[in-house]
N, C-alpha and C positions, 0 to 999 in steps of 0.2 A: 504494500499499500504506499503511495506517495502522498505525504503530507506537505502542503504548501504553506509557508510562512506568511503572515500577514504583511502587506506592503508597508514600508517605513513611512513615517510622516513626510519625510523629504521627497520620496517617490510619489506620494499622494499630492504634494503640493506642485511637483513638476508636472504631473498628469493634469491637474486642475489648470495650471498656468497655460499648458499647450491647448487645452480644450477652450479656454477663454480666448486665447490668441486666435484660434481657428474660427470661433463663432464671431468675434469681432471683426476679423479680416473678411469673412463672408459677408457680414452686414455692410461693411464699407464697400465692397465690390458690388453687392446687390443694389445698394442705394446709389450707386454710381458716383459717390464722393471721391473715390479713387478709381481711375479707369483700370480696366483689365490689361490693356496694352497701350503703350504710348510711343510716339516716334522717338523720343529721346532715350527712354529707358527699355523699350521693348516689352517683354514678358516679365520683367523684374517684379513689378507690383504683385502680379498673380502668384509669382513663386513665394515672395515673402509673406503674403497674406494667407495663402492657402497651402502651397507645397512644402513649405518649411515646417509648419506646425504638424502637418500629416507625417512627415517624416520623424519628427520628435515623438509623436504618438506611437508610431510603428516601432521606434526603438525602445520606448518605455514598456509598450505592451505588444510584443510581436504576435500574440494569439488573438488580437482584437479583430481583425478581418474575419477569421474563421468563426469567432463567436457571433458576430454580427450576421454572418451569412446563415449560421444555424438558427438564429432567431427569426430571420426573414423567411426562411423556407416554410411553406406550409406542411403541416403535419398530416399524415395520411389519416383519413376518417374511416372509422370502422362502420361497416354495414350493419344494419339492423338485422338480426337473425330472422325475424318474421317476414321480411321482404325476400328472403332467399328460398323459402319453402313454398311451393305451389300446391294448392288443394284442388 
């Protein structure tokens, strides 16, 4: 049996900061206060507001994409037994 230790408070603070960074960067890009692409900077704003916090999240929690996919997948429904029997 594999027991997993609780994440340290430092790890939780980093994770919270990365999530806040990602949410605020997404809000800035969605409200177009910061453009996604500029002539001068290219794709730099998009990277620093979305790409960099995603990389930090993946470094801190490498299993996060797999957990999110498992939650998004629909679970198979069980058929009612009375519907399978014909009289």
